[in-house]
VOBA-1610 file (N, C-alpha, C; in pm, whole numbers, padded with zeros to 5 digits, always signed):
BEGIN
Met-09738-08976+14471Met-09720-08991+14329Met-09838-08939+14247Ser-09958-08970+14289Ser-10074-08924+14213Ser-10085-08772+14212Thr-10037-08704+14319Thr-10037-08557+14319Thr-09945-08506+14212Glu-09825-08563+14196Glu-09732-08525+14091Glu-09793-08539+13953Val-09856-08653+13929Val-09920-08677+13800Val-10029-08577+13772Ser-10114-08551+13872Ser-10221-08455+13847Ser-10168-08315+13829Ser-10060-08280+13899Ser-09997-08147+13879Ser-09943-08137+13737Val-09877-08237+13689Val-09826-08239+13554Val-09939-08231+13453Ala-10037-08313+13476Ala-10152-08313+13385Ala-10224-08177+13390Gly-10233-08116+13509Gly-10294-07984+13519Gly-10220-07880+13439His-10084-07893+13438His-10004-07799+13359His-10035-07816+13212Cys-10043-07936+13166Cys-10075-07961+13026Cys-10216-07911+12991Asp-10311-07929+13083Asp-10448-07882+13062Asp-10448-07728+13050Glu-10374-07662+13139Glu-10369-07518+13132Glu-10308-07470+12998Leu-10201-07538+12957Leu-10136-07503+12832Leu-10232-07521+12714Leu-10304-07632+12714Leu-10400-07659+12605Leu-10508-07548+12600Asp-10563-07515+12717Asp-10665-07414+12720Asp-10615-07281+12670Ala-10494-07241+12715Ala-10435-07113+12673Ala-10403-07116+12526Leu-10359-07230+12475Leu-10323-07241+12332Leu-10446-07219+12244Lys-10561-07273+12289Lys-10683-07251+12207Lys-10716-07104+12191Glu-10706-07027+12302Glu-10734-06885+12296Glu-10624-06810+12218Phe-10499-06849+12242Phe-10386-06788+12173Phe-10396-06804+12022Arg-10437-06917+11978Arg-10445-06947+11834Arg-10532-06846+11760Ala-10636-06798+11829Ala-10727-06701+11764Ala-10662-06568+11732Ser-10561-06529+11813Ser-10495-06401+11787Ser-10357-06414+11728Ala-10312-06536+11707Ala-10175-06564+11667Ala-10146-06519+11522Ser-10250-06481+11446Ser-10225-06431+11309Ser-10137-06305+11311Leu-10131-06239+11428Leu-10046-06120+11441Leu-09899-06161+11418Thr-09861-06285+11451Thr-09724-06326+11427Thr-09686-06326+11281Glu-09784-06354+11194Glu-09761-06352+11050Glu-09734-06210+11007His-09812-06117+11054His-09792-05976+11021His-09654-05931+11072Trp-09616-05972+11190Trp-09487-05930+11243Trp-09373-05990+11161Gly-09381-06116+11122Gly-09281-06174+11037Gly-09264-06103+10905Glu-09378-06069+10841Glu-09375-05995+10716Glu-09316-05854+10733Arg-09355-05789+10837Arg-09305-05652+10869Arg-09152-05659+10893Leu-09106-05761+10961Leu-08962-05774+10991Leu-08880-05791+10863Val-08936-05860+10763Val-08867-05871+10635Val-08846-05733+10574Thr-08945-05652+10574Thr-08935-05517+10519Thr-08829-05437+10597Val-08835-05443+10730Val-08740-05367+10813Val-08596-05422+10798Leu-08582-05551+10821Leu-08445-05606+10827Leu-08381-05615+10690Ala-08455-05654+10590Ala-08399-05658+10454Ala-08366-05517+10403Gly-08429-05419+10465Gly-08401-05280+10425Gly-08289-05217+10505Gly-08219-05297+10585Gly-08106-05243+10659Gly-08136-05205+10802Gly-08262-05223+10846Gly-08298-05188+10983Gly-08263-05302+11077Arg-08304-05286+11202Arg-08273-05385+11299Arg-08391-05409+11395Leu-08386-05525+11458Leu-08479-05563+11563Leu-08405-05562+11693Leu-08458-05485+11788Leu-08408-05486+11928Leu-08512-05561+12011Val-08462-05647+12102Val-08551-05730+12178Val-08505-05729+12323Ala-08600-05729+12414Ala-08566-05730+12555Ala-08673-05801+12638Gly-08628-05857+12751Gly-08716-05921+12846Gly-08637-05946+12970Asn-08705-05983+13078Asn-08639-06017+13206Asn-08656-06163+13236Gly-08555-06224+13299Gly-08566-06362+13342Gly-08593-06459+13224Gly-08696-06538+13238Gly-08730-06633+13132Gly-08763-06563+13001Ser-08821-06444+13011Ser-08852-06368+12890Ser-08724-06317+12820Ala-08618-06297+12895Ala-08488-06264+12835Ala-08440-06378+12755Ala-08457-06501+12804Ala-08418-06619+12729Ala-08498-06632+12598Gln-08626-06602+12603Gln-08709-06605+12480Gln-08666-06498+12382Ala-08633-06379+12434Ala-08584-06273+12350Ala-08455-06311+12279Gln-08363-06370+12351Gln-08236-06411+12295Gln-08260-06525+12196His-08353-06610+12220His-08384-06718+12126His-08431-06658+11992Leu-08512-06556+11995Leu-08560-06489+11873Leu-08442-06429+11797Thr-08357-06356+11865Thr-08244-06292+11792Thr-08150-06398+11737Ala-08130-06508+11805Ala-08045-06616+11754Ala-08103-06674+11624Glu-08234-06688+11615Glu-08296-06743+11498Glu-08284-06648+11377Leu-08280-06516+11402Leu-08270-06417+11291Leu-08125-06392+11249Val-08036-06389+11342Val-07896-06370+11310Val-07840-06498+11248Gly-07879-06612+11304Gly-07838-06743+11253Gly-07939-06783+11146Arg-08016-06884+11178Arg-08126-06927+11089Arg-08229-06999+11170Tyr-08352-06999+11115Tyr-08459-07072+11183Tyr-08461-07216+11132Arg-08497-07235+11006Arg-08498-07372+10950Arg-08398-07385+10837Asp-08412-07300+10738Asp-08327-07310+10613Asp-08220-07199+10613Asp-08112-07226+10543Asp-08007-07128+10531Asp-08058-07005+10459Arg-08015-06887+10506Arg-08049-06760+10445Arg-07953-06657+10503Pro-07953-06535+10449Pro-07861-06433+10502Pro-07891-06401+10647Ala-07787-06349+10714Ala-07803-06305+10853Ala-07872-06169+10857Phe-07951-06145+10962Phe-08016-06018+10977Phe-07987-05960+11115Ser-07997-05826+11126Ser-07960-05759+11252Ser-08071-05768+11356Ala-08043-05841+11459Ala-08133-05860+11574Ala-08050-05863+11702Ile-08081-05774+11794Ile-08002-05761+11917Ile-08085-05782+12039Ala-08037-05877+12122Ala-08101-05899+12254Ala-08034-05807+12351Leu-08103-05707+12396Leu-08044-05596+12473Leu-07988-05643+12608His-08042-05744+12672His-07993-05795+12797His-07862-05870+12785Ala-07827-05913+12663Ala-07709-06000+12644Ala-07574-05928+12658Asp-07577-05795+12648Asp-07454-05716+12666Asp-07440-05688+12815Thr-07377-05781+12887Thr-07372-05769+13030Thr-07295-05648+13082Ser-07189-05606+13007Ser-07114-05489+13050Ser-07201-05364+13042Ser-07270-05345+12932Ser-07358-05230+12920Ser-07473-05236+13020Thr-07533-05354+13028Thr-07647-05374+13121Thr-07612-05336+13264Thr-07498-05390+13310Thr-07460-05366+13449Thr-07412-05224+13471Ala-07344-05166+13372Ala-07299-05026+13386Ala-07419-04932+13391Ile-07515-04955+13303Ile-07635-04870+13299Ile-07713-04884+13428Ala-07729-05009+13474Ala-07802-05031+13601Ala-07731-04958+13716Asn-07601-04963+13719Asn-07523-04900+13824Asn-07535-04746+13817Asp-07517-04693+13696Asp-07509-04546+13682Asp-07644-04477+13669Tyr-07747-04546+13613Tyr-07877-04481+13585Tyr-07993-04550+13655Gly-07971-04669+13710Gly-08080-04742+13770Gly-08132-04852+13677Val-08184-04956+13738Val-08226-05072+13659Val-08344-05040+13564Asp-08426-04938+13599Asp-08535-04903+13511Asp-08490-04849+13376Glu-08365-04804+13365Glu-08312-04749+13239Glu-08228-04845+13162Val-08215-04967+13213Val-08117-05061+13153Val-08145-05093+13005Phe-08272-05098+12964Phe-08304-05121+12822Phe-08327-04989+12750Ala-08387-04893+12812Ala-08418-04764+12749Ala-08294-04702+12695Arg-08187-04701+12774Arg-08061-04639+12734Arg-08006-04709+12609Gln-08016-04839+12602Gln-07970-04915+12485Gln-08057-04890+12365Val-08188-04877+12387Val-08278-04845+12278Val-08240-04708+12214Ser-08214-04614+12304Ser-08173-04478+12256Ser-08040-04484+12180Ala-07952-04577+12218Ala-07822-04585+12152Ala-07833-04661+12020His-07907-04769+12017His-07903-04857+11898His-08024-04838+11803Gly-08134-04788+11855Gly-08254-04779+11774Gly-08252-04663+11678Arg-08303-04687+11559Arg-08320-04584+11458Arg-08464-04582+11410Pro-08510-04465+11361Pro-08648-04458+11316Pro-08674-04573+11211Gly-08785-04639+11231Gly-08820-04747+11141Gly-08782-04886+11193Asp-08688-04891+11290Asp-08653-05020+11352Asp-08770-05071+11434Val-08759-05197+11478Val-08860-05256+11562Val-08805-05290+11697Leu-08878-05262+11800Leu-08845-05300+11939Leu-08951-05395+11985Met-08910-05523+12018Met-09003-05620+12073Met-08970-05644+12220Leu-09072-05630+12301Leu-09057-05648+12446Leu-09140-05766+12494Leu-09081-05856+12569Leu-09142-05974+12621Leu-09160-05968+12770Ser-09282-05992+12820Ser-09305-05981+12962Ser-09425-06066+12999Thr-09411-06149+13103Thr-09529-06226+13145Thr-09631-06137+13214Ser-09582-06036+13285Ser-09678-05947+13359Ser-09717-05826+13281Gly-09629-05781+13190Gly-09656-05653+13120Gly-09644-05534+13209Ala-09575-05546+13321Ala-09565-05437+13421Ala-09424-05403+13462Ser-09325-05462+13397Ser-09184-05437+13437Ser-09144-05297+13400Ala-09100-05223+13503Ala-09061-05083+13480Ala-08955-05064+13374Asn-08858-05153+13369Asn-08749-05134+13270Asn-08801-05155+13125Leu-08903-05239+13107Leu-08962-05255+12975Leu-09053-05143+12939Leu-09123-05088+13037Leu-09208-04973+13011Leu-09121-04851+12969Ser-09008-04834+13036Ser-08913-04727+12997Ser-08859-04749+12858Ala-08830-04874+12825Ala-08779-04910+12692Ala-08881-04873+12583Ala-09010-04909+12613Ala-09118-04880+12518Ala-09126-04728+12492Glu-09117-04653+12599Glu-09122-04506+12587Glu-09004-04455+12507Ala-08883-04506+12532Ala-08766-04466+12459Ala-08776-04505+12311Gly-08835-04621+12287Gly-08852-04669+12148Gly-08947-04579+12072Arg-09059-04544+12130Arg-09152-04456+12064Arg-09090-04320+12038Ala-09014-04269+12135Ala-08949-04139+12119Ala-08847-04136+12008Ala-08782-04255+11987Ala-08679-04266+11883Ala-08736-04305+11745Gly-08867-04324+11737Gly-08933-04354+11610Gly-08932-04504+11575Leu-08917-04593+11676Leu-08925-04734+11654Leu-09069-04779+11663Arg-09096-04889+11599Arg-09225-04957+11614Arg-09214-05046+11737Val-09305-05038+11835Val-09293-05114+11958Val-09399-05222+11959Trp-09347-05346+11971Trp-09434-05466+11979Trp-09415-05528+12118Ala-09524-05583+12169Ala-09515-05649+12302Ala-09573-05792+12293Leu-09505-05882+12357Leu-09554-06018+12382Leu-09571-06023+12537Thr-09692-06035+12580Thr-09720-06024+12723Thr-09810-06139+12770Gly-09832-06138+12901Gly-09933-06224+12959Gly-10068-06155+12944Pro-10164-06188+13031Pro-10298-06139+13016Pro-10310-05986+13006Ala-10397-05940+12921Ala-10429-05797+12909Ala-10554-05771+12996Pro-10574-05648+13035Pro-10489-05531+13008Pro-10368-05526+13099Asn-10264-05459+13052Asn-10146-05437+13127Asn-10077-05311+13077Pro-09990-05252+13150Pro-09925-05126+13108Pro-09839-05138+12982Leu-09777-05253+12956Leu-09695-05267+12839Leu-09776-05269+12715Val-09894-05331+12720Val-09985-05330+12602Val-10025-05185+12572Ala-10056-05109+12677Ala-10092-04969+12658Ala-09981-04887+12597Gly-09856-04922+12628Gly-09740-04846+12578Gly-09684-04895+12451Ser-09748-04993+12384Ser-09695-05052+12260Ser-09784-05019+12141Asp-09726-05030+12022Asp-09804-05008+11901Asp-09890-05133+11871Glu-09836-05250+11898Glu-09907-05373+11876Glu-09870-05470+11986Ala-09965-05557+12024Ala-09935-05653+12131Ala-10004-05785+12106Leu-09937-05891+12140Leu-09996-06028+12140Leu-09992-06070+12285Cys-10111-06092+12345Cys-10125-06126+12485Cys-10166-06269+12500Val-10103-06333+12595Val-10138-06473+12625Val-10219-06475+12753Ser-10340-06527+12745Ser-10426-06536+12860Ser-10404-06669+12927Ala-10327-06667+13036Ala-10298-06790+13110Ala-10279-06757+13255Gly-10301-06853+13341Gly-10291-06828+13486Gly-10149-06832+13541Ser-10057-06890+13470Ser-09922-06903+13523Ser-09818-06841+13428Ala-09710-06791+13484Ala-09606-06733+13403Ala-09541-06841+13313Ala-09533-06962+13363Ala-09474-07070+13282Ala-09550-07095+13154Thr-09679-07096+13162Thr-09765-07116+13042Thr-09752-06997+12949Val-09747-06878+13002Val-09728-06758+12919Val-09595-06771+12842Gln-09488-06807+12911Gln-09359-06820+12848Gln-09355-06929+12743Glu-09423-07040+12770Glu-09430-07148+12671Glu-09498-07100+12543Leu-09602-07023+12556Leu-09672-06973+12438Leu-09594-06857+12372His-09511-06785+12451His-09425-06686+12389His-09322-06756+12297Leu-09276-06872+12337Leu-09180-06944+12252Leu-09253-06989+12126Val-09378-07037+12134Val-09454-07068+12015Val-09465-06944+11924Ala-09496-06829+11985Ala-09507-06707+11907Ala-09373-06672+11837Val-09263-06687+11910Val-09132-06660+11851Val-09108-06749+11727His-09141-06875+11738His-09122-06965+11626His-09217-06931+11514Met-09337-06887+11543Met-09432-06850+11438Met-09383-06723+11367Val-09325-06628+11442Val-09269-06506+11378Val-09155-06550+11284Cys-09072-06638+11331Cys-08959-06681+11244Cys-09005-06753+11121Ala-09106-06839+11133Ala-09158-06910+11019Ala-09220-06809+10918Ala-09294-06711+10971Ala-09355-06610+10885Ala-09248-06523+10820Phe-09143-06492+10894Phe-09031-06414+10841Phe-08967-06489+10723Asp-08936-06618+10741Asp-08871-06693+10637Asp-08961-06709+10516Ala-09088-06726+10535Ala-09182-06742+10425Ala-09192-06610+10346Ala-09202-06498+10419Ala-09208-06367+10350Ala-09081-06334+10280Leu-08968-06371+10337Leu-08838-06350+10272Leu-08830-06429+10144Glu-08870-06553+10150Glu-08871-06639+10032Glu-08958-06578+09919Arg-09073-06528+09954Arg-09162-06463+09854Arg-09096-06340+09795Lys-09027-06266+09879Lys-08960-06141+09833Lys-08846-06173+09737Val-08772-06277+09763Val-08657-06314+09682Val-08703-06376+09549Asn-08812-06450+09549Asn-08859-06520+09428Asn-08961-06437+09355
//
């Protein structure tokens, strides 16, 4: 029993340590929220992708923008690329799993749109291909990753990196970042309307 308690407490300690460091660079989420207002209110879209738990975080972000975060507001175009299972599986079958997001970015992305990629490792080949496709199509590429340096940071225009020893803690702080982006988006939208 004491091993379980110390393991749980250790997880909380790791999260607290990572949060302290994360907070210093989290102002980037405010910039991203403000930038998304310009893009999305101007008719552009946000494309988001991740694998595994990061896919869940990506879909959480798009749900908050298409639906709402806290207060009622218009819907905005945000697409979680992994959520289209027919396209995802067809692309993986016909072109290989490394192209599963890149092909969708090429199809849906337009110059000026934003592509946000979430990865605990920053080394997933399908996300690196998506970043390359996004840059080629004129999208702004943002990355939420685990510790830097990593290849996804190098392939992105802007990145927010979480320095933590476990993927679970990275994902927990990615959710914090998602909520901070949404809060900044709503605040910037409110300023734009008023």
